[in-house]
N, C-alpha and C positions, 0 to 999 in steps of 0.2 A: 933471614934465607930464604929460596924456595925451596920445597918437598922437591927431590928428582925427581919424581915418579912424576907431576906434574913437568918438570920439565922436558922430562921427554917425549910425554904424549904433544907439550906444544912443539916439540920436532916433526914431531912425527907428522903434524897436520897438517904440514906444505906438500910430503909425499903422497897421500889421500889427492892432496886439490891439485898434482899433473898428471898422477894415472888415475883418475877414476875412470869407468869406462864410460865411452858415450860420452863425456864432457865438453860442453860447450865452449865451441876457441872462436872466437868473433862468433859468429852464426849460424856457424852449419859445425858439422861434430864431424871427427872420426870414425863414427860409423855411420855417417851418411859418406864418408869420403871412400870407405871401404868399402858400402852398397854402390859407389858408379862404377869402382876399377873395376868388379869383381862382376856387375852386372851388364857393365859398356864396355868390358873389354875385347872386343872385335872392334871397334869401331874407335878407337885409342889408342892402337898402335902406332910407333912412328914409322915416318916414311911416308911417300908420298898419296897426296890422298886418293880415297877410291870415289867413285858414282855408288856402289855400292860393299859392302851396305851401309845401310844408311838405320837408325835406330825411328821406330816407327808403333809412337801414340800405341799408350795401353801394354805394353809390353815391358820386360824386368825393370830391361835401361830406360826406358823413357819414367818410369814407376819412381824410379831412384833417383833422379832425374830432378820429378817432380815435388819434392820433397827434401830438397836442401831451398836451407830459408831464402826469400828475395829478399834486395836492394834496394829498395826504388818499388820497381819496377819489373824489373828484370832478375831472374834466379840469380843468387849468388853464385857465380862457379868461380871468380874468382878466390874463393872464399876455402874452394875444395882444391884447388891448386897450391892453394896460401900452404895445406897440411902436408901435400905429398911431402916427404922422404927423397933422400937423394938418390937411392935406389929404386925410388916405384917414381922417379920422375926420368931414371934409365930408360923407365919398359914402358911408358905411359905419354904419347902428347899429350902439350901443356895445352897445345892450341885448339886441339880438335877437342878437347877437355870444356874448352872455352868456347866450342860451337856447340855444344851439345844441345842448348837448350833451342837455338834454332828447329833442331826436330821437333820438337818437345816439349815447348813449352806454349803453354796457351796466350796468343797476344789478342786481348778482345777476346772475341767470340770464338775466333777461327785461328789457324794454328800456318807456319813457314812451312809445314811438311803440304798439309792439307795445297797449299800453296801453289807447291811445285809438283806437286801432282795434277792438280788443273793444268798448269802452264805443258807439263810432260804430256800426258793423258787428250789434254785439246787443241797440241798445238796446230795442227792443221786447219781448224773451224778459227782461231783464232790475233792467224796474221796481220797485219798491215795491209789495205789495199780496199778495191771499190765489193761490199757485200753479193757473194754467188745463192743462190738456190742451193747450188750441192758443192760442197758436199754436207749434213747436216751431220751434228751429232743423236747417238739413236742409245734409245734407255736399254740396260744391258749391254754396253758396250762400256771399254774403258773409259772415257771421256766421262760421260752420262756417271757413271760408277764415282768419279770423283768427285762431279759439282754435289751429287748428292749425298757424301756424304762430310759436307760443310755444312755447321749447326743455321739452322736455322732462323728468325728475326722477326716476331710480328705471322708467325706464319708462313713464311717466304723464304727462301734460301738466297741467306743473306751474302750477298758477291761482292758488296759494295767490302766487306771484310776482306776480300780478298784482291776489288784493286787496290787499297788501303795496304798493304804488305809489299805492295810491286816498288825495286826498288826502279834508279830512272832507266839504267840495262835492257828491265827488259820493260819498260813503257815502251823505249824505242823499238822492243822484237815484239808487241803485244797489244789488241787492240783493246781499250780502259772497256766500252760498250760491249764490242764484243763479247767480251768475259761478260760484261754484264746481261748480256741476255742467252747466256748459255740455259738456265734455266728455264725459258720459256720453251724449249725442246725434250729438257731432260725431268722435270717438277710434275710429280706424277697429276695433280689437280689440275696444273695449266693445261696440261699432254688434253683432260677429257674435255676442261674448257675449251682450245682449239677447236676437238672434232666436235662438239656442240655447233663453232658458231660456224664452220666447214660447211653442215649442212645435213653428216650424215646419218640424216635418219634411221634412211634404213636400217640399218643395223642394229640399233638400241630399240627398234620398234620390237625384236627379236624378244624382246626381257616382257612386254606384256603383251605375248601368246599366252591365251590360256588352253591346255590339250581339256 
């Protein structure tokens, strides 16, 4: 006959397996779920979707989202949703939780958030139609600021990554060639090369004057 103490211990072991804090269920943890609910609270409330606020890369919400394990190439927010209690479902919108990686997840080397910033801040420069000499984006303004936040590939701003993220609807409203051309107005070393090729030598000659 099994000793009584051993039998009691065996009965207790499954309880520890169920209640252990931070336990992995599927591929994400309750701790990760709680971090997402806490740090992303204002972005996932029930109700109509708002354009603002949205989570931003580098802030607490996106940091919590990017700690959730991936399933294939995508952050597995379905795993987080599956861990929600009935009470949590009453206070948080499941669709908005599932949508969080669209603002936070790095896809390739750029993010959907960076794409949306380009489309919003550079809208007047990337419309379909004949190219115009004016307007053009200017360094220090919103469009160029958005362009210069896109990661570089081989030393150049990787606008191809932004183009690859465009939906069909976005392609219908924005010119891909004009998007690809934005760094020619915004990237610093490109501007210097343009200045030299334009023959603006008088300005540059000041650097060589010795007093």
